[in-house]
C-alpha positions in Angstrom: -22.3 5.2 -19.5 -25.6 5.4 -17.7 -26.2 1.9 -17.0 -23.1 0.9 -15.4 -23.3 -0.8 -12.5 -22.2 1.1 -9.1 -19.3 -0.2 -6.9 -18.5 1.4 -3.5 -15.1 1.4 -2.3 -15.4 1.4 1.6 -12.4 2.7 3.4 -11.4 4.0 6.3 -10.0 7.6 4.5 -8.1 8.3 1.3 -4.4 9.7 2.0 -1.9 8.4 -0.1 -1.0 5.1 1.4 -1.1 1.7 -0.4 -4.7 0.4 -0.3 -6.1 3.8 -0.8 -4.1 4.3 -3.8 -4.8 1.1 -5.6 -8.3 1.4 -4.9 -8.3 4.6 -6.6 -6.3 3.1 -9.4 -9.3 0.4 -9.9 -11.6 2.8 -10.5 -9.7 4.8 -12.6 -8.4 2.0 -14.5 -12.3 0.0 -15.1 -14.3 3.1 -15.1 -15.4 2.1 -18.7 -16.8 -1.0 -17.6 -18.1 0.1 -13.8 -19.1 3.4 -12.0 -17.2 3.9 -8.6 -17.8 6.3 -5.4 -16.1 6.2 -2.5 -17.3 5.6 0.9 -14.9 6.9 3.5 -15.3 6.1 7.7 -12.8 8.6 9.1 -12.6 10.9 6.6 -11.7 12.3 3.0 -7.6 12.9 2.7 -5.7 14.1 0.4 -6.3 11.7 -2.1 -10.0 11.7 -1.4 -9.7 15.6 -2.5 -7.8 14.6 -5.9 -10.7 12.3 -6.5 -13.6 14.7 -6.0 -11.7 16.9 -8.5 -11.5 14.1 -10.9 -15.4 13.6 -10.8 -15.9 10.8 -8.2 -18.3 11.1 -5.6 -16.8 10.7 -2.1 -19.1 10.1 0.5 -18.0 10.8 3.7 -19.8 8.5 7.1 -18.3 10.4 9.9 -17.4 7.5 11.8 -17.2 7.6 15.7 -15.3 5.9 18.5 -16.3 2.6 19.6 -19.1 0.6 17.4 -20.6 3.7 15.4 -24.6 2.5 14.4 -25.0 6.2 12.8 -21.9 5.2 10.7 -24.0 1.4 9.5 -27.0 3.6 8.7 -24.9 6.0 6.8 -23.7 3.1 4.4 -27.5 2.3 3.9 -28.3 6.0 3.0 -25.4 5.8 0.5 -26.1 2.6 -1.1 -29.9 3.7 -1.6 -28.9 7.3 -2.9 -26.3 6.2 -5.5 -28.2 2.7 -6.2 -24.8 0.8 -5.1 -25.1 -2.9 -6.5 -21.5 -4.0 -4.8 -19.2 -3.2 -1.9 -15.7 -3.4 -2.1 -14.2 -3.5 1.2 -10.8 -2.4 1.7 -9.4 -3.8 4.9 -11.2 -5.2 8.2 -12.9 -2.4 9.6 -14.3 -1.1 6.6 -15.6 -4.6 5.8 -17.3 -4.5 9.1 -19.4 -1.7 8.5 -20.0 -2.6 4.9 -21.4 -5.8 6.4 -23.3 -4.4 9.3 -24.9 -1.1 7.2 -25.8 -4.1 4.8 -27.8 -6.0 7.7 -30.0 -2.7 8.4 -31.4 -2.7 4.8 -34.5 -4.5 3.7 -34.1 -8.0 3.3 -34.6 -7.9 -0.4 -31.8 -5.5 -1.0 -29.3 -7.0 1.5 -29.7 -10.5 -0.5 -28.8 -8.4 -3.9 -25.2 -6.7 -2.8 -22.8 -8.5 -2.4 -19.4 -7.6 -0.7 -15.7 -8.5 -2.1 -13.7 -8.0 1.0 -9.9 -7.1 0.4 -7.1 -7.6 3.3 -4.4 -5.4 2.3 -2.2 -5.5 5.8 -2.0 -7.1 9.1 -1.5 -5.4 12.6 1.8 -6.4 14.5 1.9 -8.3 16.4 -1.3 -10.4 14.5 -3.5 -12.3 17.2 -6.6 -14.5 17.0 -9.6 -13.1 18.6 -12.5 -15.4 19.1 -14.6 -12.6 18.9 -13.6 -11.6 15.5 -13.9 -15.4 14.5 -17.4 -15.4 15.5 -18.1 -12.1 14.3 -17.2 -13.3 10.4 -19.3 -16.0 10.7 -22.3 -13.6 11.1 -20.9 -10.9 8.5 -19.7 -12.9 5.6 -22.6 -13.9 3.6 -22.6 -16.9 1.2 -22.7 -14.4 -1.9 -19.6 -12.3 -0.4 -16.0 -12.7 -1.7 -12.7 -12.3 -0.3 -9.3 -11.4 -1.5 -5.9 -11.0 0.2 -3.0 -8.8 -1.7 -0.4 -11.7 -0.3 0.4 -15.2 0.0 1.1 -14.3 3.7 -2.2 -12.2 4.0 -4.2 -14.6 2.7 -2.4 -17.2 5.6 -3.4 -14.8 7.9 -7.1 -14.7 7.2 -7.1 -18.4 7.4 -5.0 -18.5 10.4 -6.4 -15.7 12.8 -10.2 -14.9 11.1 -10.6 -18.9 10.5 -12.1 -17.4 7.1 -12.2 -21.0 4.9 -9.2 -21.3 3.0 -11.5 -22.1 0.0 -13.1 -18.5 0.2 -9.8 -16.8 -0.1 -8.2 -15.8 -3.8 -5.0 -13.8 -3.8 -4.8 -11.0 -6.1 -1.4 -9.3 -5.9 -1.0 -5.8 -6.1 0.2 -4.5 -9.3 1.2 -1.0 -11.0 1.7 0.5 -14.6 5.0 0.2 -15.2 4.6 3.0 -17.8 4.1 4.9 -15.1 7.1 4.7 -13.8 10.3 6.1 -14.8 13.4 4.1 -15.2 16.4 6.4 -14.5 18.7 7.2 -17.9 21.1 10.2 -17.5 18.6 13.0 -18.3 15.8 11.6 -15.5 18.1 11.2 -13.0 19.8 14.3 -13.5 16.4 16.3 -13.1 15.4 14.1 -9.7 18.6 15.1 -8.0 18.1 18.5 -8.8 14.8 18.0 -7.2 16.2 16.7 -4.3 19.1 19.1 -4.1 21.6 16.7 -4.5 24.6 16.3 -6.7 24.7 13.6 -9.3 28.1 12.0 -7.7 26.5 11.8 -4.2 25.3 8.2 -3.2 21.2 7.9 -2.7 18.9 6.0 -0.6 15.3 6.6 -0.9 12.4 5.4 1.7 9.2 6.2 0.7 6.7 5.5 3.4 4.2 7.3 5.9 5.9 8.2 9.2 4.0 5.6 11.2 5.2 2.9 13.4 4.9 0.2 11.2 7.2 1.4 8.7 9.9 1.5 11.9 11.6 4.7 10.7 13.5 4.4 13.8 15.4 1.4 12.4 16.2 2.8 9.2 17.5 6.1 10.9 20.1 3.5 13.0 21.0 1.7 10.3 21.5 4.8 8.3 24.0 6.3 11.4 26.5 2.6 10.5 26.2 3.3 6.4 27.3 7.1 7.6 30.4 6.3 9.4 31.3 4.3 6.4 30.1 6.4 3.8 30.1 9.8 4.8 29.0 11.2 1.6 26.3 9.3 1.2 22.9 10.7 1.7 18.9 9.2 2.9 16.3 10.5 1.2 12.8 10.1 3.3 9.3 10.9 1.6 6.3 11.1 3.3 4.6 12.6 6.3 2.9 11.7 9.4 2.6 12.1 13.1 6.1 10.6 13.7 8.1 13.0 11.5 9.1 15.3 14.6 10.2 12.8 16.6 12.2 10.9 13.8 14.2 14.7 13.2 14.7 14.4 16.6 16.0 11.0 16.6 18.3 11.6 13.4 19.6 15.2 15.5 20.1 12.5 18.3 22.4 10.2 16.0 24.2 12.7 14.6 23.0 12.0 11.0 20.4 15.1 11.1 23.0 16.3 7.9 22.8 13.3 6.1 19.1 12.7 5.9 16.5 14.6 3.8 12.9 14.8 5.2 11.2 15.8 2.3 7.4 15.2 3.5 5.0 14.2 1.3 5.8 14.7 -2.2 3.1 15.0 -5.2 5.6 12.9 -7.6 7.6 10.0 -5.6 7.9 8.0 -8.9 9.2 11.1 -10.5 11.8 11.1 -8.2 13.0 7.3 -8.0 15.2 7.7 -10.8 17.6 10.0 -8.4 18.0 7.2 -5.9 20.8 4.2 -6.1 18.8 1.9 -3.5 15.1 1.7 -2.2 15.3 0.9 1.4 12.0 -0.1 3.1 12.5 -0.7 7.0 9.0 -2.1 8.0 7.9 -4.1 10.9 4.9 -5.5 8.5 3.3 -5.4 5.0 1.0 -6.9 3.3 2.3 -6.4 -0.7 4.2 -3.1 -0.7 3.6 -0.4 -3.4 6.3 1.5 -2.3 8.3 -2.2 -3.8 6.5 -2.3 -6.8 7.0 1.3 -7.4 11.0 1.0 -6.9 11.1 -2.3 -9.1 9.7 -0.6 -12.2 11.9 2.2 -11.7 15.0 -0.5 -11.9 15.9 0.1 -8.8 17.8 -2.7 -6.3 15.7 -2.8 -3.3 16.8 -3.7 0.6 14.1 -4.6 2.4 12.9 -6.3 6.0 11.8 -10.1 5.1 8.2 -9.5 6.6 4.5 -10.4 5.5 4.7 -10.1 1.2 8.0 -8.7 0.6 9.7 -11.8 0.4 6.7 -12.4 -2.8 8.1 -9.5 -4.2 11.5 -9.2 -3.5 13.8 -12.3 -4.5 16.4 -12.2 -1.8 19.9 -12.0 -4.0 18.4 -11.8 -7.4 16.4 -8.6 -7.1 17.5 -7.5 -3.8 18.5 -8.3 -0.5 16.4 -8.9 2.7 16.8 -8.3 6.4 15.5 -9.5 9.7 13.1 -6.6 10.8 14.6 -4.2 13.6 17.7 -5.2 12.4 19.9 -1.7 11.5 22.9 -3.6 11.3 21.8 -6.1 8.8 19.8 -3.4 6.9 23.2 -1.4 7.1 25.4 -4.2 5.5 23.1 -4.2 2.7 22.7 -0.7 1.8 26.5 -0.1 2.3 27.2 -3.6 0.3 25.0 -2.0 -2.8 26.1 1.5 -2.5 29.8 0.6 -3.2 28.8 -1.9 -6.1 27.5 -0.3 -8.9 27.3 -3.4 -11.7 25.6 -5.4 -8.7 23.0 -2.9 -8.2 22.4 -2.6 -11.8 21.8 -6.2 -11.8 19.6 -6.1 -9.4 17.6 -3.5 -10.4 16.9 -4.6 -14.1 16.1 -8.2 -12.5 13.5 -6.5 -10.2 11.7 -5.0 -13.3 11.6 -8.1 -15.0 9.9 -9.8 -11.9 7.8 -7.2 -12.0 6.4 -7.0 -15.8 5.9 -10.6 -15.6 3.7 -11.0 -11.8 2.9 -7.7 -10.8 1.2 -5.3 -13.4 -1.8 -3.5 -12.9 -3.2 -5.4 -15.9 -3.0 -8.6 -13.9 -4.6 -6.8 -11.0 -7.6 -5.5 -12.7 -8.0 -8.6 -14.6 -8.4 -10.3 -11.1 -10.8 -7.6 -9.5 -12.7 -7.6 -12.5 -13.7 -11.4 -12.8 -14.9 -11.2 -9.0 -17.0 -7.9 -9.9 -18.6 -9.6 -13.3 -19.4 -12.6 -11.1 -21.0 -11.2 -7.9 -23.0 -8.5 -10.3 -24.1 -11.5 -12.2 
């Protein structure tokens, strides 16, 4: 369809992380209506290479440290070269460069190039910055729109960015449940074989990049307590990142190295989830976790920290159990309680999948963004 309007997703880089995976999902799911390109500030990444292999244009902007005017000009060049009609900026820095890059375009082009700014997460601690508040008044044009992936994020944009409440809509993240396998005996057996763990061993899975915000250290300290109560249980960590070596050393220091599997980045996280009994997420902060959505779709009960958008996903005591952040004792108690109670795990897991089907599907998410795209392209 040569007449499809061109929309550019603007991101830091295209690694396998929440915002990036969802941007790719939108592009794949709405390609019948729009043509998508990806503008990346800080490098292509593994997901970017995958998208290139699928035929998507991925443009590197080559951002340098500090406020990089060359990156702004690169936005302008990409807009002209690809005839981009809408910029969909994911997270604040991409929004800044999308808006600043639009500012160096001729005024006629500037007026017909709206920006949809989607905020996926917040730094912790999340502080109000008057510099950003003032910048937002200049960057956010009247024809731009703002969305947040959770009510928690929406409130942060109001409180800390001074973006008017009436300008921000919450569009919850969603996934396609059909892409997630609910663990019957065959799927469980196949997943356990890939994990290298026998069928009877209690297994907890945490899928998250090794980044400080995911707080794997608290997960490992919690696991030491679980191991003391359930020596046969195993913790599987799916993901990779700069803290991996430090976390492997911590597991050894805690005396649990033999009970923790560091699997690295795996191409099919969803295919491994049926091999788990419980899904864990120990984050300090979250927007609306794709990891938890995938666990719910797979019918797994969830143990997570009650931070950010997690309580919007996990109904405490109904679909999973929530604990305070940086509290290994509380996480351990929840994990041990579920690992020793199979009927409760089944009840919570089924309730979680039902909740996802009602409120957090890809179809619902796509409908929300499609409505904004149509209105903004006019």
